[in-house]
C-alpha positions in Angstrom: 336.4 51.9 186.4 338.8 49.3 186.6 337.5 46.1 184.5 335.2 48.5 182.6 335.2 48.3 179.0 336.5 50.7 176.8 335.5 51.9 173.2 338.5 53.5 170.9 337.6 54.9 167.8 340.9 55.5 165.6 339.4 56.8 162.2 335.9 58.5 160.6 332.9 60.5 162.2 332.5 61.0 165.7 328.8 62.4 166.7 329.1 63.7 170.4 327.0 66.5 172.2 329.5 68.7 173.8 331.9 69.2 171.1 331.1 72.8 170.3 333.5 72.8 167.7 333.3 74.9 164.4 334.0 73.5 161.1 337.8 73.2 160.6 341.3 71.5 162.1 341.2 69.7 165.3 344.4 69.4 167.4 345.4 67.5 170.7 345.5 69.9 173.2 348.6 70.5 175.8 346.4 68.5 178.6 344.6 66.1 176.2 341.6 68.4 175.5 340.5 69.0 172.1 341.4 72.3 170.3 340.9 74.3 167.2 344.3 76.5 167.8 347.3 75.3 166.5 350.2 74.4 169.0 353.1 76.8 168.9 355.5 74.6 170.8 355.5 71.2 172.3 353.8 68.4 170.5 351.8 68.9 167.0 349.0 66.0 166.6 346.1 67.3 164.4 343.2 64.9 165.5 341.0 65.4 162.4 338.6 68.0 161.4 335.0 69.1 162.8 332.4 69.0 159.9 330.0 70.5 162.6 329.7 71.5 165.9 328.9 68.3 167.2 330.6 66.1 164.4 334.7 65.3 164.8 335.8 63.4 161.4 338.7 61.6 162.9 341.7 61.1 160.8 345.2 61.3 163.3 348.3 62.6 161.9 351.4 61.4 162.9 352.8 64.0 166.0 355.6 66.6 165.3 357.5 67.3 168.1 357.8 71.6 168.2 361.0 73.4 169.1 360.5 76.1 171.7 
């Protein structure tokens, strides 16, 4: 809601229930969701890698514009 504080994490381990990840790379999906499928078009933003089902190690790479 308006005026509420927000915590932003830009690097390091993030533990959160409901991530449901497999160990491996994690990208930013087309609609802002986490995905473990590399993009084939649009933007390629590697967010980091999963080390467990509920753990994402955040290590954001520069966004790359992919050709369609």
